[in-house]
N, CA, C and O atoms as CSV, one atom per row, in Angstrom:
chain,resi,resn,atom,element,x,y,z
A,1,MET,N,N,22.025,-4.392,6.874
A,1,MET,CA,C,21.590,-3.171,7.541
A,1,MET,C,C,20.629,-2.377,6.650
A,1,MET,O,O,19.605,-1.879,7.119
A,2,LEU,N,N,20.970,-2.264,5.355
A,2,LEU,CA,C,20.116,-1.530,4.417
A,2,LEU,C,C,18.752,-2.207,4.298
A,2,LEU,O,O,17.725,-1.530,4.254
A,3,LYS,N,N,18.739,-3.541,4.247
A,3,LYS,CA,C,17.487,-4.289,4.166
A,3,LYS,C,C,16.619,-4.017,5.401
A,3,LYS,O,O,15.403,-3.863,5.291
A,4,GLN,N,N,17.255,-3.960,6.573
A,4,GLN,CA,C,16.523,-3.686,7.806
A,4,GLN,C,C,15.906,-2.291,7.759
A,4,GLN,O,O,14.763,-2.114,8.179
A,5,LEU,N,N,16.639,-1.298,7.258
A,5,LEU,CA,C,16.108,0.058,7.137
A,5,LEU,C,C,14.954,0.104,6.150
A,5,LEU,O,O,13.964,0.797,6.389
A,6,GLU,N,N,15.065,-0.622,5.047
A,6,GLU,CA,C,13.981,-0.669,4.068
A,6,GLU,C,C,12.740,-1.318,4.668
A,6,GLU,O,O,11.623,-0.849,4.444
A,7,ASP,N,N,12.928,-2.390,5.427
A,7,ASP,CA,C,11.803,-3.050,6.089
A,7,ASP,C,C,11.126,-2.100,7.071
A,7,ASP,O,O,9.898,-2.045,7.136
A,8,GLN,N,N,11.928,-1.346,7.840
A,8,GLN,CA,C,11.372,-0.397,8.808
A,8,GLN,C,C,10.609,0.708,8.092
A,8,GLN,O,O,9.529,1.095,8.539
A,9,ASP,N,N,11.147,1.223,6.989
A,9,ASP,CA,C,10.441,2.247,6.213
A,9,ASP,C,C,9.107,1.719,5.715
A,9,ASP,O,O,8.101,2.428,5.749
A,10,CYS,N,N,9.095,0.483,5.255
A,10,CYS,CA,C,7.866,-0.142,4.758
A,10,CYS,C,C,6.855,-0.305,5.893
A,10,CYS,O,O,5.671,-0.016,5.718
A,11,GLN,N,N,7.319,-0.767,7.053
A,11,GLN,CA,C,6.428,-0.917,8.204
A,11,GLN,C,C,5.864,0.434,8.620
A,11,GLN,O,O,4.677,0.550,8.922
A,12,ASP,N,N,6.712,1.450,8.635
A,12,ASP,CA,C,6.255,2.792,8.985
A,12,ASP,C,C,5.211,3.278,7.985
A,12,ASP,O,O,4.202,3.869,8.369
A,13,TRP,N,N,5.458,3.027,6.704
A,13,TRP,CA,C,4.525,3.453,5.667
A,13,TRP,C,C,3.190,2.747,5.849
A,13,TRP,O,O,2.133,3.369,5.749
A,14,HIS,N,N,3.240,1.456,6.116
A,14,HIS,CA,C,2.005,0.693,6.299
A,14,HIS,C,C,1.212,1.195,7.502
A,14,HIS,O,O,-0.001,1.385,7.414
A,15,ALA,N,N,1.883,1.407,8.607
A,15,ALA,CA,C,1.194,1.905,9.803
A,15,ALA,C,C,0.626,3.296,9.553
A,15,ALA,O,O,-0.510,3.585,9.930
A,16,PHE,N,N,1.420,4.158,8.914
A,16,PHE,CA,C,0.957,5.507,8.604
A,16,PHE,C,C,-0.273,5.455,7.703
A,16,PHE,O,O,-1.247,6.170,7.936
A,17,THR,N,N,-0.227,4.618,6.687
A,17,THR,CA,C,-1.333,4.517,5.741
A,17,THR,C,C,-2.610,4.036,6.425
A,17,THR,O,O,-3.687,4.587,6.199
A,18,ALA,N,N,-2.488,3.013,7.258
A,18,ALA,CA,C,-3.661,2.499,7.982
A,18,ALA,C,C,-4.221,3.576,8.909
A,18,ALA,O,O,-5.435,3.777,8.967
A,19,ARG,N,N,-3.341,4.268,9.634
A,19,ARG,CA,C,-3.812,5.339,10.536
A,19,ARG,C,C,-4.502,6.437,9.760
A,19,ARG,O,O,-5.584,6.877,10.148
A,20,ARG,N,N,-3.902,6.889,8.673
A,20,ARG,CA,C,-4.462,8.004,7.904
A,20,ARG,C,C,-5.816,7.645,7.319
A,20,ARG,O,O,-6.760,8.431,7.404
A,21,LEU,N,N,-5.919,6.464,6.726
A,21,LEU,CA,C,-7.175,6.064,6.101
A,21,LEU,C,C,-8.280,5.883,7.137
A,21,LEU,O,O,-9.406,6.333,6.922
A,22,VAL,N,N,-7.977,5.240,8.242
A,22,VAL,CA,C,-8.983,5.015,9.286
A,22,VAL,C,C,-9.390,6.340,9.926
A,22,VAL,O,O,-10.572,6.562,10.188
A,23,ALA,N,N,-8.434,7.214,10.177
A,23,ALA,CA,C,-8.761,8.521,10.762
A,23,ALA,C,C,-9.718,9.279,9.851
A,23,ALA,O,O,-10.663,9.912,10.322
A,24,THR,N,N,-9.473,9.214,8.567
A,24,THR,CA,C,-10.347,9.882,7.603
A,24,THR,C,C,-11.732,9.248,7.587
A,24,THR,O,O,-12.747,9.944,7.618
A,25,GLU,N,N,-11.761,7.929,7.538
A,25,GLU,CA,C,-13.033,7.201,7.483
A,25,GLU,C,C,-13.870,7.401,8.744
A,25,GLU,O,O,-15.086,7.569,8.661
A,26,PHE,N,N,-13.226,7.385,9.905
A,26,PHE,CA,C,-13.943,7.497,11.177
A,26,PHE,C,C,-14.053,8.940,11.664
A,26,PHE,O,O,-14.633,9.214,12.715
A,27,ARG,N,N,-13.493,9.844,10.889
A,27,ARG,CA,C,-13.543,11.283,11.200
A,27,ARG,C,C,-13.000,11.601,12.593
A,27,ARG,O,O,-13.645,12.270,13.402
A,28,VAL,N,N,-11.804,11.102,12.838
A,28,VAL,CA,C,-11.073,11.416,14.067
A,28,VAL,C,C,-9.696,11.931,13.661
A,28,VAL,O,O,-9.240,11.693,12.542
A,29,ALA,N,N,-9.052,12.626,14.561
A,29,ALA,CA,C,-7.713,13.137,14.275
A,29,ALA,C,C,-6.717,11.983,14.258
A,29,ALA,O,O,-6.719,11.126,15.142
A,30,GLU,N,N,-5.879,11.980,13.249
A,30,GLU,CA,C,-4.875,10.923,13.151
A,30,GLU,C,C,-3.980,10.908,14.393
A,30,GLU,O,O,-3.594,9.840,14.868
A,31,SER,N,N,-3.658,12.072,14.907
A,31,SER,CA,C,-2.797,12.150,16.089
A,31,SER,C,C,-3.433,11.465,17.295
A,31,SER,O,O,-2.717,10.973,18.167
A,32,ASP,N,N,-4.761,11.424,17.361
A,32,ASP,CA,C,-5.448,10.753,18.465
A,32,ASP,C,C,-5.228,9.243,18.444
A,32,ASP,O,O,-5.341,8.578,19.473
A,33,LEU,N,N,-4.913,8.708,17.268
A,33,LEU,CA,C,-4.749,7.260,17.146
A,33,LEU,C,C,-3.424,6.772,17.728
A,33,LEU,O,O,-3.254,5.575,17.960
A,34,ILE,N,N,-2.491,7.683,17.965
A,34,ILE,CA,C,-1.212,7.260,18.541
A,34,ILE,C,C,-0.909,7.931,19.880
A,34,ILE,O,O,0.177,7.757,20.434
A,35,LYS,N,N,-1.856,8.686,20.391
A,35,LYS,CA,C,-1.654,9.286,21.711
A,35,LYS,C,C,-1.509,8.182,22.745
A,35,LYS,O,O,-2.181,7.154,22.654
A,36,PRO,N,N,-0.638,8.384,23.726
A,36,PRO,CA,C,-0.403,7.331,24.712
A,36,PRO,C,C,-1.553,7.117,25.703
A,36,PRO,O,O,-1.651,6.051,26.311
A,37,SER,N,N,-2.407,8.102,25.865
A,37,SER,CA,C,-3.481,7.961,26.845
A,37,SER,C,C,-4.693,7.261,26.243
A,37,SER,O,O,-4.821,7.143,25.025
A,38,ARG,N,N,-5.565,6.807,27.109
A,38,ARG,CA,C,-6.836,6.246,26.650
A,38,ARG,C,C,-7.654,7.368,26.038
A,38,ARG,O,O,-7.399,8.545,26.296
A,39,ALA,N,N,-8.611,7.010,25.249
A,39,ALA,CA,C,-9.399,8.018,24.544
A,39,ALA,C,C,-10.878,7.697,24.667
A,39,ALA,O,O,-11.270,6.731,25.322
A,40,THR,N,N,-11.687,8.523,24.027
A,40,THR,CA,C,-13.112,8.240,23.992
A,40,THR,C,C,-13.340,6.947,23.214
A,40,THR,O,O,-12.455,6.488,22.492
A,41,ALA,N,N,-14.500,6.374,23.358
A,41,ALA,CA,C,-14.796,5.083,22.738
A,41,ALA,C,C,-14.652,5.122,21.221
A,41,ALA,O,O,-14.160,4.165,20.622
A,42,ASP,N,N,-15.077,6.224,20.590
A,42,ASP,CA,C,-14.982,6.287,19.131
A,42,ASP,C,C,-13.526,6.327,18.658
A,42,ASP,O,O,-13.188,5.717,17.644
A,43,ILE,N,N,-12.676,7.032,19.378
A,43,ILE,CA,C,-11.258,7.090,19.015
A,43,ILE,C,C,-10.585,5.746,19.296
A,43,ILE,O,O,-9.784,5.267,18.494
A,44,ALA,N,N,-10.912,5.152,20.424
A,44,ALA,CA,C,-10.324,3.849,20.760
A,44,ALA,C,C,-10.713,2.800,19.727
A,44,ALA,O,O,-9.880,1.985,19.328
A,45,PHE,N,N,-11.965,2.814,19.291
A,45,PHE,CA,C,-12.394,1.833,18.299
A,45,PHE,C,C,-11.726,2.087,16.953
A,45,PHE,O,O,-11.328,1.140,16.276
A,46,ALA,N,N,-11.598,3.340,16.558
A,46,ALA,CA,C,-10.901,3.667,15.310
A,46,ALA,C,C,-9.453,3.181,15.388
A,46,ALA,O,O,-8.933,2.637,14.413
A,47,ARG,N,N,-8.807,3.367,16.520
A,47,ARG,CA,C,-7.433,2.896,16.711
A,47,ARG,C,C,-7.379,1.374,16.569
A,47,ARG,O,O,-6.466,0.841,15.938
A,48,GLN,N,N,-8.353,0.679,17.152
A,48,GLN,CA,C,-8.387,-0.779,17.052
A,48,GLN,C,C,-8.533,-1.226,15.604
A,48,GLN,O,O,-7.899,-2.193,15.182
A,49,VAL,N,N,-9.359,-0.528,14.851
A,49,VAL,CA,C,-9.542,-0.861,13.438
A,49,VAL,C,C,-8.233,-0.631,12.679
A,49,VAL,O,O,-7.834,-1.467,11.868
A,50,ALA,N,N,-7.576,0.473,12.932
A,50,ALA,CA,C,-6.314,0.776,12.245
A,50,ALA,C,C,-5.248,-0.274,12.575
A,50,ALA,O,O,-4.519,-0.722,11.690
A,51,MET,N,N,-5.161,-0.661,13.835
A,51,MET,CA,C,-4.189,-1.689,14.228
A,51,MET,C,C,-4.524,-3.022,13.561
A,51,MET,O,O,-3.636,-3.723,13.076
A,52,TYR,N,N,-5.800,-3.360,13.542
A,52,TYR,CA,C,-6.255,-4.593,12.902
A,52,TYR,C,C,-5.870,-4.598,11.421
A,52,TYR,O,O,-5.330,-5.583,10.918
A,53,LEU,N,N,-6.148,-3.502,10.733
A,53,LEU,CA,C,-5.846,-3.434,9.306
A,53,LEU,C,C,-4.345,-3.495,9.039
A,53,LEU,O,O,-3.910,-4.141,8.085
A,54,ALA,N,N,-3.562,-2.835,9.864
A,54,ALA,CA,C,-2.104,-2.890,9.692
A,54,ALA,C,C,-1.609,-4.325,9.849
A,54,ALA,O,O,-0.699,-4.754,9.139
A,55,HIS,N,N,-2.206,-5.059,10.773
A,55,HIS,CA,C,-1.816,-6.455,10.988
A,55,HIS,C,C,-2.310,-7.360,9.856
A,55,HIS,O,O,-1.541,-8.154,9.314
A,56,VAL,N,N,-3.579,-7.243,9.503
A,56,VAL,CA,C,-4.184,-8.170,8.545
A,56,VAL,C,C,-3.763,-7.876,7.099
A,56,VAL,O,O,-3.346,-8.782,6.378
A,57,ILE,N,N,-3.868,-6.642,6.688
A,57,ILE,CA,C,-3.593,-6.311,5.294
A,57,ILE,C,C,-2.099,-6.329,4.991
A,57,ILE,O,O,-1.680,-6.821,3.944
A,58,TYR,N,N,-1.306,-5.797,5.899
A,58,TYR,CA,C,0.126,-5.659,5.637
A,58,TYR,C,C,0.968,-6.732,6.314
A,58,TYR,O,O,2.196,-6.701,6.227
A,59,SER,N,N,0.329,-7.672,6.980
A,59,SER,CA,C,1.022,-8.786,7.628
A,59,SER,C,C,2.102,-8.328,8.606
A,59,SER,O,O,3.127,-8.991,8.764
A,60,LEU,N,N,1.866,-7.195,9.259
A,60,LEU,CA,C,2.786,-6.763,10.304
A,60,LEU,C,C,2.506,-7.594,11.552
A,60,LEU,O,O,1.353,-7.913,11.846
A,61,SER,N,N,3.542,-7.937,12.270
A,61,SER,CA,C,3.365,-8.706,13.503
A,61,SER,C,C,2.698,-7.823,14.555
A,61,SER,O,O,2.657,-6.600,14.424
A,62,TYR,N,N,2.183,-8.460,15.588
A,62,TYR,CA,C,1.599,-7.684,16.693
A,62,TYR,C,C,2.641,-6.717,17.263
A,62,TYR,O,O,2.319,-5.574,17.586
A,63,GLY,N,N,3.870,-7.172,17.382
A,63,GLY,CA,C,4.935,-6.321,17.909
A,63,GLY,C,C,5.220,-5.115,17.030
A,63,GLY,O,O,5.429,-4.012,17.536
A,64,GLU,N,N,5.231,-5.314,15.721
A,64,GLU,CA,C,5.472,-4.211,14.787
A,64,GLU,C,C,4.331,-3.196,14.837
A,64,GLU,O,O,4.561,-1.987,14.819
A,65,VAL,N,N,3.113,-3.698,14.899
A,65,VAL,CA,C,1.959,-2.806,14.998
A,65,VAL,C,C,1.996,-2.051,16.327
A,65,VAL,O,O,1.735,-0.849,16.375
A,66,ALA,N,N,2.320,-2.762,17.397
A,66,ALA,CA,C,2.397,-2.135,18.720
A,66,ALA,C,C,3.399,-0.985,18.714
A,66,ALA,O,O,3.113,0.086,19.249
A,67,THR,N,N,4.546,-1.193,18.127
A,67,THR,CA,C,5.563,-0.137,18.045
A,67,THR,C,C,5.035,1.048,17.252
A,67,THR,O,O,5.210,2.194,17.665
A,68,ALA,N,N,4.398,0.790,16.133
A,68,ALA,CA,C,3.900,1.862,15.262
A,68,ALA,C,C,2.801,2.684,15.930
A,68,ALA,O,O,2.647,3.872,15.644
A,69,PHE,N,N,2.042,2.053,16.815
A,69,PHE,CA,C,0.935,2.749,17.471
A,69,PHE,C,C,1.249,3.114,18.930
A,69,PHE,O,O,0.383,3.596,19.660
A,70,GLN,N,N,2.480,2.880,19.332
A,70,GLN,CA,C,2.917,3.187,20.696
A,70,GLN,C,C,2.054,2.473,21.734
A,70,GLN,O,O,1.596,3.070,22.708
A,71,ARG,N,N,1.848,1.188,21.498
A,71,ARG,CA,C,1.041,0.361,22.376
A,71,ARG,C,C,1.787,-0.916,22.714
A,71,ARG,O,O,2.891,-1.146,22.221
A,72,GLU,N,N,1.193,-1.737,23.544
A,72,GLU,CA,C,1.738,-3.046,23.900
A,72,GLU,C,C,1.240,-4.080,22.891
A,72,GLU,O,O,0.198,-3.908,22.259
A,73,ARG,N,N,2.011,-5.154,22.761
A,73,ARG,CA,C,1.649,-6.226,21.846
A,73,ARG,C,C,0.282,-6.817,22.216
A,73,ARG,O,O,-0.520,-7.119,21.332
A,74,SER,N,N,0.020,-6.980,23.499
A,74,SER,CA,C,-1.256,-7.553,23.937
A,74,SER,C,C,-2.432,-6.637,23.571
A,74,SER,O,O,-3.543,-7.118,23.348
A,75,THR,N,N,-2.195,-5.340,23.511
A,75,THR,CA,C,-3.242,-4.389,23.115
A,75,THR,C,C,-3.619,-4.607,21.657
A,75,THR,O,O,-4.793,-4.533,21.296
A,76,VAL,N,N,-2.623,-4.876,20.823
A,76,VAL,CA,C,-2.877,-5.140,19.402
A,76,VAL,C,C,-3.657,-6.444,19.247
A,76,VAL,O,O,-4.601,-6.514,18.460
A,77,ALA,N,N,-3.270,-7.461,19.987
A,77,ALA,CA,C,-3.986,-8.737,19.929
A,77,ALA,C,C,-5.448,-8.549,20.329
A,77,ALA,O,O,-6.346,-9.093,19.685
A,78,HIS,N,N,-5.685,-7.782,21.385
A,78,HIS,CA,C,-7.050,-7.500,21.824
A,78,HIS,C,C,-7.813,-6.722,20.750
A,78,HIS,O,O,-8.976,-7.018,20.476
A,79,ALA,N,N,-7.164,-5.734,20.147
A,79,ALA,CA,C,-7.807,-4.930,19.094
A,79,ALA,C,C,-8.237,-5.816,17.929
A,79,ALA,O,O,-9.342,-5.666,17.406
A,80,CYS,N,N,-7.377,-6.725,17.528
A,80,CYS,CA,C,-7.707,-7.619,16.418
A,80,CYS,C,C,-8.905,-8.501,16.763
A,80,CYS,O,O,-9.763,-8.742,15.914
A,81,ALA,N,N,-8.966,-8.976,17.990
A,81,ALA,CA,C,-10.104,-9.804,18.417
A,81,ALA,C,C,-11.397,-8.995,18.427
A,81,ALA,O,O,-12.441,-9.492,18.005
A,82,VAL,N,N,-11.338,-7.761,18.902
A,82,VAL,CA,C,-12.516,-6.889,18.955
A,82,VAL,C,C,-13.050,-6.632,17.548
A,82,VAL,O,O,-14.253,-6.722,17.306
A,83,VAL,N,N,-12.150,-6.312,16.631
A,83,VAL,CA,C,-12.583,-6.002,15.261
A,83,VAL,C,C,-13.123,-7.258,14.577
A,83,VAL,O,O,-14.130,-7.190,13.872
A,84,GLU,N,N,-12.470,-8.399,14.776
A,84,GLU,CA,C,-12.981,-9.651,14.202
A,84,GLU,C,C,-14.407,-9.918,14.681
A,84,GLU,O,O,-15.271,-10.289,13.885
A,85,ASP,N,N,-14.653,-9.732,15.964
A,85,ASP,CA,C,-16.005,-9.937,16.506
A,85,ASP,C,C,-16.997,-8.940,15.910
A,85,ASP,O,O,-18.138,-9.300,15.619
A,86,ALA,N,N,-16.573,-7.701,15.730
A,86,ALA,CA,C,-17.458,-6.660,15.195
A,86,ALA,C,C,-17.812,-6.904,13.731
A,86,ALA,O,O,-18.816,-6.387,13.241
A,87,ARG,N,N,-16.996,-7.688,13.033
A,87,ARG,CA,C,-17.253,-7.947,11.619
A,87,ARG,C,C,-18.478,-8.822,11.388
A,87,ARG,O,O,-18.872,-9.043,10.243
A,88,ASP,N,N,-19.080,-9.318,12.454
A,88,ASP,CA,C,-20.333,-10.061,12.319
A,88,ASP,C,C,-21.474,-9.149,11.875
A,88,ASP,O,O,-22.457,-9.616,11.302
A,89,ASP,N,N,-21.345,-7.860,12.137
A,89,ASP,CA,C,-22.340,-6.874,11.714
A,89,ASP,C,C,-22.133,-6.577,10.223
A,89,ASP,O,O,-21.055,-6.124,9.839
A,90,PRO,N,N,-23.136,-6.821,9.380
A,90,PRO,CA,C,-22.966,-6.643,7.935
A,90,PRO,C,C,-22.552,-5.219,7.523
A,90,PRO,O,O,-21.758,-5.050,6.598
A,91,GLU,N,N,-23.078,-4.222,8.194
A,91,GLU,CA,C,-22.726,-2.842,7.855
A,91,GLU,C,C,-21.252,-2.564,8.164
A,91,GLU,O,O,-20.543,-1.956,7.362
A,92,PHE,N,N,-20.811,-3.012,9.319
A,92,PHE,CA,C,-19.408,-2.824,9.685
A,92,PHE,C,C,-18.501,-3.651,8.779
A,92,PHE,O,O,-17.430,-3.191,8.384
A,93,GLU,N,N,-18.923,-4.860,8.452
A,93,GLU,CA,C,-18.159,-5.718,7.538
A,93,GLU,C,C,-17.926,-5.016,6.204
A,93,GLU,O,O,-16.818,-5.045,5.668
A,94,ALA,N,N,-18.975,-4.385,5.668
A,94,ALA,CA,C,-18.841,-3.662,4.401
A,94,ALA,C,C,-17.860,-2.500,4.534
A,94,ALA,O,O,-17.061,-2.239,3.634
A,95,ARG,N,N,-17.932,-1.823,5.644
A,95,ARG,CA,C,-17.042,-0.673,5.886
A,95,ARG,C,C,-15.583,-1.120,5.972
A,95,ARG,O,O,-14.706,-0.493,5.378
A,96,VAL,N,N,-15.322,-2.194,6.703
A,96,VAL,CA,C,-13.959,-2.695,6.845
A,96,VAL,C,C,-13.459,-3.271,5.522
A,96,VAL,O,O,-12.290,-3.099,5.176
A,97,SER,N,N,-14.318,-3.939,4.794
A,97,SER,CA,C,-13.925,-4.478,3.488
A,97,SER,C,C,-13.512,-3.357,2.543
A,97,SER,O,O,-12.547,-3.497,1.793
A,98,LYS,N,N,-14.236,-2.255,2.579
A,98,LYS,CA,C,-13.886,-1.093,1.761
A,98,LYS,C,C,-12.508,-0.558,2.145
A,98,LYS,O,O,-11.698,-0.218,1.283
A,99,LEU,N,N,-12.257,-0.489,3.442
A,99,LEU,CA,C,-10.954,-0.027,3.916
A,99,LEU,C,C,-9.842,-0.997,3.508
A,99,LEU,O,O,-8.761,-0.571,3.103
A,100,GLU,N,N,-10.108,-2.283,3.615
A,100,GLU,CA,C,-9.113,-3.279,3.203
A,100,GLU,C,C,-8.769,-3.137,1.722
A,100,GLU,O,O,-7.600,-3.174,1.340
A,101,ASP,N,N,-9.792,-2.977,0.901
A,101,ASP,CA,C,-9.561,-2.818,-0.540
A,101,ASP,C,C,-8.735,-1.572,-0.830
A,101,ASP,O,O,-7.814,-1.605,-1.645
A,102,ARG,N,N,-9.067,-0.483,-0.162
A,102,ARG,CA,C,-8.350,0.774,-0.398
A,102,ARG,C,C,-6.892,0.678,0.058
A,102,ARG,O,O,-5.993,1.170,-0.624
A,103,LEU,N,N,-6.662,0.051,1.197
A,103,LEU,CA,C,-5.284,-0.114,1.665
A,103,LEU,C,C,-4.478,-0.976,0.710
A,103,LEU,O,O,-3.304,-0.704,0.461
A,104,GLN,N,N,-5.100,-2.007,0.181
A,104,GLN,CA,C,-4.396,-2.854,-0.793
A,104,GLN,C,C,-4.064,-2.061,-2.057
A,104,GLN,O,O,-2.967,-2.189,-2.601
A,105,GLN,N,N,-5.006,-1.247,-2.521
A,105,GLN,CA,C,-4.750,-0.402,-3.694
A,105,GLN,C,C,-3.595,0.562,-3.434
A,105,GLN,O,O,-2.725,0.739,-4.286
A,106,LEU,N,N,-3.590,1.177,-2.267
A,106,LEU,CA,C,-2.527,2.120,-1.930
A,106,LEU,C,C,-1.179,1.416,-1.829
A,106,LEU,O,O,-0.154,1.979,-2.213
A,107,ASP,N,N,-1.174,0.191,-1.315
A,107,ASP,CA,C,0.086,-0.543,-1.239
A,107,ASP,C,C,0.579,-0.916,-2.626
A,107,ASP,O,O,1.782,-0.887,-2.888
A,108,ASP,N,N,-0.342,-1.267,-3.519
A,108,ASP,CA,C,0.047,-1.553,-4.899
A,108,ASP,C,C,0.689,-0.324,-5.536
A,108,ASP,O,O,1.699,-0.437,-6.230
A,109,ILE,N,N,0.113,0.832,-5.302
A,109,ILE,CA,C,0.665,2.087,-5.824
A,109,ILE,C,C,2.057,2.332,-5.238
A,109,ILE,O,O,2.977,2.722,-5.957
A,110,ARG,N,N,2.207,2.101,-3.927
A,110,ARG,CA,C,3.508,2.299,-3.278
A,110,ARG,C,C,4.556,1.372,-3.874
A,110,ARG,O,O,5.675,1.797,-4.162
A,111,ARG,N,N,4.197,0.106,-4.059
A,111,ARG,CA,C,5.164,-0.853,-4.595
A,111,ARG,C,C,5.575,-0.519,-6.017
A,111,ARG,O,O,6.688,-0.840,-6.435
A,112,LEU,N,N,4.698,0.113,-6.753
A,112,LEU,CA,C,5.040,0.519,-8.118
A,112,LEU,C,C,5.871,1.810,-8.145
A,112,LEU,O,O,6.293,2.266,-9.207
A,113,GLY,N,N,6.097,2.388,-6.958
A,113,GLY,CA,C,6.928,3.584,-6.876
A,113,GLY,C,C,6.207,4.867,-7.205
A,113,GLY,O,O,6.847,5.882,-7.480
A,114,GLN,N,N,4.881,4.845,-7.182
A,114,GLN,CA,C,4.122,6.037,-7.529
A,114,GLN,C,C,3.859,6.946,-6.340
A,114,GLN,O,O,3.371,8.064,-6.510
A,115,VAL,N,N,4.177,6.481,-5.140
A,115,VAL,CA,C,4.040,7.313,-3.937
A,115,VAL,C,C,5.415,7.365,-3.296
A,115,VAL,O,O,5.909,6.362,-2.781
A,116,LYS,N,N,6.019,8.519,-3.330
A,116,LYS,CA,C,7.363,8.648,-2.791
A,116,LYS,C,C,7.391,9.393,-1.468
A,116,LYS,O,O,8.388,9.333,-0.749
A,117,ARG,N,N,6.327,10.087,-1.139
A,117,ARG,CA,C,6.304,10.803,0.131
A,117,ARG,C,C,4.870,10.889,0.621
A,117,ARG,O,O,3.925,10.639,-0.128
A,118,ARG,N,N,4.724,11.239,1.860
A,118,ARG,CA,C,3.404,11.227,2.494
A,118,ARG,C,C,2.450,12.242,1.891
A,118,ARG,O,O,1.237,12.036,1.937
A,119,GLY,N,N,2.950,13.317,1.334
A,119,GLY,CA,C,2.075,14.325,0.742
A,119,GLY,C,C,1.221,13.753,-0.368
A,119,GLY,O,O,0.031,14.058,-0.445
A,120,ARG,N,N,1.795,12.935,-1.225
A,120,ARG,CA,C,1.051,12.311,-2.321
A,120,ARG,C,C,0.034,11.315,-1.771
A,120,ARG,O,O,-1.073,11.200,-2.295
A,121,LEU,N,N,0.408,10.602,-0.721
A,121,LEU,CA,C,-0.531,9.680,-0.111
A,121,LEU,C,C,-1.743,10.428,0.425
A,121,LEU,O,O,-2.875,9.970,0.269
A,122,ALA,N,N,-1.514,11.567,1.050
A,122,ALA,CA,C,-2.624,12.362,1.575
A,122,ALA,C,C,-3.561,12.772,0.449
A,122,ALA,O,O,-4.779,12.789,0.630
A,123,GLU,N,N,-3.004,13.102,-0.712
A,123,GLU,CA,C,-3.843,13.452,-1.869
A,123,GLU,C,C,-4.686,12.253,-2.303
A,123,GLU,O,O,-5.881,12.390,-2.562
A,124,LEU,N,N,-4.061,11.088,-2.381
A,124,LEU,CA,C,-4.792,9.890,-2.789
A,124,LEU,C,C,-5.906,9.558,-1.806
A,124,LEU,O,O,-7.005,9.175,-2.207
A,125,LEU,N,N,-5.618,9.707,-0.533
A,125,LEU,CA,C,-6.633,9.422,0.478
A,125,LEU,C,C,-7.787,10.406,0.403
A,125,LEU,O,O,-8.947,10.014,0.535
A,126,SER,N,N,-7.484,11.668,0.194
A,126,SER,CA,C,-8.557,12.661,0.127
A,126,SER,C,C,-9.393,12.459,-1.135
A,126,SER,O,O,-10.598,12.710,-1.122
A,127,GLU,N,N,-8.768,12.010,-2.223
A,127,GLU,CA,C,-9.524,11.699,-3.436
A,127,GLU,C,C,-10.513,10.583,-3.160
A,127,GLU,O,O,-11.651,10.636,-3.625
A,128,GLU,N,N,-10.097,9.575,-2.412
A,128,GLU,CA,C,-10.972,8.450,-2.080
A,128,GLU,C,C,-12.154,8.923,-1.256
A,128,GLU,O,O,-13.289,8.518,-1.508
A,129,VAL,N,N,-11.903,9.771,-0.282
A,129,VAL,CA,C,-12.977,10.264,0.588
A,129,VAL,C,C,-13.942,11.136,-0.207
A,129,VAL,O,O,-15.155,11.047,-0.020
A,130,ASP,N,N,-13.414,11.978,-1.091
A,130,ASP,CA,C,-14.258,12.867,-1.870
A,130,ASP,C,C,-15.096,12.127,-2.902
A,130,ASP,O,O,-16.202,12.555,-3.229
A,131,ASN,N,N,-14.570,11.012,-3.419
A,131,ASN,CA,C,-15.226,10.322,-4.531
A,131,ASN,C,C,-16.105,9.150,-4.157
A,131,ASN,O,O,-16.772,8.582,-5.022
A,132,SER,N,N,-16.121,8.773,-2.887
A,132,SER,CA,C,-16.932,7.609,-2.547
A,132,SER,C,C,-17.870,7.942,-1.396
A,132,SER,O,O,-17.510,8.677,-0.476
A,133,PRO,N,N,-19.073,7.392,-1.460
A,133,PRO,CA,C,-20.001,7.611,-0.348
A,133,PRO,C,C,-19.557,6.861,0.880
A,133,PRO,O,O,-18.962,5.788,0.783
A,134,SER,N,N,-19.844,7.423,2.037
A,134,SER,CA,C,-19.504,6.782,3.292
A,134,SER,C,C,-20.476,5.651,3.570
A,134,SER,O,O,-21.678,5.776,3.338
A,135,VAL,N,N,-19.943,4.547,4.067
A,135,VAL,CA,C,-20.787,3.382,4.386
A,135,VAL,C,C,-21.280,3.489,5.800
A,135,VAL,O,O,-22.005,2.612,6.269
């Protein structure tokens, strides 16, 4: 039971981290990424990127990502396909690669126990945004 709770906390952290970083990068409200209704194209695409990153970087299943984003499993599968296709664009590829690297760095920090609550994560994310040029 304890292992299951730890796994759920980790999945929640991964989904939260992907949402927060993508919301910051795409300049959309994080809350818009989990709203149950459809959204404008820019918000929908940011949500697709966040779902894709949660699946690819953190190896969350489509079902786990769907739960974290309040969506259906098939929606996550579609999002991953859309983002994979969009990666053919070199500019977008660079942007997603930057996000992948940052998420991996943040997960390394989490595993080392240096992030114990979301407040510290928000600080780390804002440092990244302040210190790096937007692609």
